[in-house]
C-alpha distance (Angstrom), angle and dihedral (degrees) to the residues before:
residue distance angle dihedral
M1 . . .
N2 3.79 . .
L3 3.77 139.9 .
T4 3.77 116.2 -140.2
M5 3.79 114.0 -128.0
N6 3.78 139.3 165.1
L7 3.78 104.4 -115.2
N8 3.78 120.6 162.1
M9 3.78 99.0 177.8
K10 3.76 139.2 127.2
S11 3.80 123.8 -134.8
D12 3.80 116.0 -130.9
I13 3.82 93.9 -169.0
N14 3.80 112.3 131.7
P15 3.85 109.2 -120.4
I16 3.81 90.9 -134.6
T17 3.81 89.2 51.7
A18 3.79 90.7 50.4
K19 3.80 93.3 54.3
A20 3.77 93.9 42.8
K21 3.81 91.3 48.0
R22 3.83 91.6 53.0
G23 3.79 91.1 49.4
F24 3.81 88.6 47.6
D25 3.80 89.9 51.6
I26 3.80 95.4 50.0
F27 3.80 94.3 46.3
F28 3.80 97.8 46.9
A29 3.83 93.6 38.9
L30 3.83 88.5 56.6
V31 3.80 91.0 45.9
G32 3.81 92.1 45.9
L33 3.77 93.9 47.5
G34 3.81 90.8 47.5
L35 3.81 92.7 50.4
T36 3.82 96.9 44.1
L37 3.80 99.9 37.3
P38 3.84 91.5 93.6
L39 3.81 87.5 60.2
F40 3.79 93.4 57.5
P41 3.83 97.9 79.8
L42 3.82 90.8 44.6
I43 3.80 92.2 51.1
A44 3.78 90.3 43.8
L45 3.83 91.4 52.5
A46 3.82 91.9 48.4
I47 3.84 91.2 50.8
K48 3.82 93.0 49.0
L49 3.81 92.8 47.5
D50 3.81 92.2 48.2
S51 3.81 101.1 48.1
R52 3.76 144.6 -5.3
G53 3.75 119.8 -95.9
P54 3.81 142.2 60.4
V55 3.80 122.8 -35.8
F56 3.77 94.6 -132.7
F57 3.78 129.0 51.3
S58 3.82 127.8 -161.8
Q59 3.77 126.0 -164.5
M60 3.76 133.2 -178.4
R61 3.80 113.3 -109.9
I62 3.82 137.5 177.9
G63 3.78 111.9 -110.6
R64 3.79 135.3 -173.5
A65 3.79 117.0 -16.7
L66 3.79 117.9 -126.7
P67 3.85 126.6 -168.0
D68 3.82 92.9 -91.6
R69 3.79 104.6 21.6
S70 3.80 148.0 5.2
L71 3.79 121.2 -116.9
I72 3.82 121.1 -121.1
F73 3.80 124.7 -152.3
E74 3.78 141.9 167.4
M75 3.81 110.8 -104.0
L76 3.81 116.8 -149.8
K77 3.78 125.9 -140.1
F78 3.76 141.3 155.0
R79 3.78 106.9 -98.7
T80 3.79 112.1 -100.3
M81 3.80 101.2 166.4
R82 3.80 136.6 61.2
T83 3.79 112.5 -86.0
D84 3.82 90.6 -117.0
A85 3.80 93.1 49.4
E86 3.78 96.3 123.9
S87 3.81 101.5 17.8
L88 3.80 92.2 113.0
S89 3.81 105.4 19.6
G90 3.81 99.4 43.1
A91 3.82 119.5 -149.5
T92 3.80 110.2 -4.6
W93 3.80 135.2 160.2
A94 3.80 118.8 -102.8
T95 3.79 119.6 -113.6
K96 3.82 129.9 -146.1
T97 3.84 92.0 -104.6
D98 3.81 95.8 30.2
P99 3.84 108.9 172.4
R100 3.80 90.1 -153.5
V101 3.84 91.0 68.2
T102 3.80 115.0 92.4
R103 3.82 123.4 -132.5
V104 3.80 92.3 -105.2
G105 3.79 89.2 41.0
R106 3.81 91.4 57.7
F107 3.81 90.6 55.1
L108 3.81 92.3 45.8
R109 3.81 90.5 51.6
K110 3.79 94.2 47.8
T111 3.80 91.7 52.0
R112 3.87 93.5 35.1
L113 3.80 88.9 -127.0
D114 3.80 88.7 132.0
E115 3.83 87.6 72.3
L116 3.82 97.3 58.4
P117 3.83 93.6 99.9
Q118 3.77 87.8 62.2
F119 3.78 88.6 78.6
I120 3.82 82.4 80.2
N121 3.84 89.7 55.6
V122 3.81 88.1 52.5
L123 3.80 94.1 50.7
V124 3.80 92.5 52.5
G125 3.79 91.6 47.0
D126 3.81 100.4 -112.1
M127 3.81 92.0 114.3
S128 3.80 140.6 17.7
L129 3.76 126.4 -135.6
I130 3.81 89.1 -114.8
G131 3.77 128.3 28.3
P132 3.82 143.9 89.0
R133 3.79 116.6 -35.5
P134 3.86 110.3 -99.1
E135 3.80 112.2 -117.9
R136 3.77 129.3 -141.2
P137 3.82 117.6 -105.3
G138 3.80 89.3 -127.0
F139 3.79 90.6 64.3
Y140 3.79 100.3 33.4
Q141 3.79 103.8 87.0
K142 3.82 91.7 44.8
L143 3.80 91.3 50.7
E144 3.81 92.9 45.6
N145 3.81 90.0 53.4
A146 3.77 94.7 45.7
I147 3.85 102.4 40.5
P148 3.85 123.4 55.4
Y149 3.84 113.5 -127.8
F150 3.78 92.0 6.7
A151 3.82 94.5 133.6
E152 3.80 92.4 49.3
R153 3.80 92.5 61.9
T154 3.85 92.1 84.6
Y155 3.78 99.0 33.7
G156 3.80 102.9 133.9
V157 3.79 89.7 -14.8
T158 3.82 119.5 107.5
P159 3.86 113.5 -136.8
G160 3.79 114.7 -109.3
I161 3.80 142.4 -141.4
T162 3.78 87.1 -125.9
G163 3.76 132.7 8.3
L164 3.80 148.0 163.1
A165 3.79 91.8 -78.1
Q166 3.80 94.5 45.1
V167 3.82 96.0 53.1
N168 3.79 91.9 45.7
Q169 3.78 98.8 44.9
G170 3.82 116.2 9.0
Y171 3.80 127.1 -147.1
D172 3.80 123.0 -3.0
T173 3.80 117.9 -110.2
C174 3.83 99.0 170.8
I175 3.81 145.2 -0.1
D176 3.82 91.8 -85.5
D177 3.84 89.5 59.3
V178 3.81 90.3 53.6
R179 3.79 91.4 45.0
S180 3.83 91.3 57.2
K181 3.82 90.8 47.1
V182 3.78 94.7 56.4
G183 3.80 91.3 73.9
Y184 3.82 90.4 54.1
D185 3.80 91.2 48.9
H186 3.81 93.1 52.3
S187 3.82 90.6 46.9
Y188 3.79 88.9 55.0
A189 3.83 91.3 49.5
L190 3.83 89.8 53.7
A191 3.81 89.0 53.9
L192 3.81 89.3 60.4
S193 3.80 91.6 66.3
S194 3.80 89.6 85.0
P195 3.85 131.3 36.0
V196 3.82 90.6 -136.3
T197 3.86 96.3 51.0
W198 3.80 89.7 43.2
L199 3.82 93.5 53.2
K200 3.80 92.1 46.7
M201 3.77 91.3 48.6
D202 3.84 95.0 47.2
C203 3.79 92.6 48.2
Y204 3.78 90.2 50.9
I205 3.83 92.6 49.6
M206 3.82 92.2 47.4
V207 3.82 91.7 53.3
R208 3.80 90.9 47.7
T209 3.82 90.7 48.1
V210 3.83 91.5 54.1
V211 3.84 88.7 51.2
V212 3.82 90.4 51.6
M213 3.82 91.3 49.8
V214 3.80 96.9 45.1
C215 3.78 94.6 43.9
G216 3.80 94.0 42.1
R217 3.79 94.4 -124.8
G218 3.77 95.5 147.3
Q219 3.81 121.7 106.8
């Protein structure tokens, strides 16, 4: 699927970096999926015992921006909210003490274990391991109107499971959170102009991500 947009931008991503990054994604997504697959039935059981509803949750997200459009894909997660979470309110940002989040879901979010199914998104090419956080279509136009250079953050850059903005700030709860993340996303894009700076940046983000997971600093 794709979302038509008016984007007159030029990607500064080094072509060698782009190929290396995709190879990096495939290799580590396979390794990550292999290592964490034994956790899937345990997480699934905990979700089913805690609340009614499916184990997995998919949500439409905006992907990489191209010159004439932005791609749209279905992002996979373990379900962390009640099944009726947005039945009345529609699309809304999560809060730090969001009552829609289940008990098991709160733990999964803090440890980022809810995002393990996104290794599948990486393997099929919808996402990268590291990159800007993909936004929901319901928020996109509002954010683009409110935040300068918001749309450019994913131009030529595939959204990621984790990223520079995510490890420094966590989940978004309002427009101001997204506004402060845009600077991180553009800084990451600049690092992709060279294979050396990209590798240093991705290694740094991966280490920070492990710290967030182990220490339960997610939201």
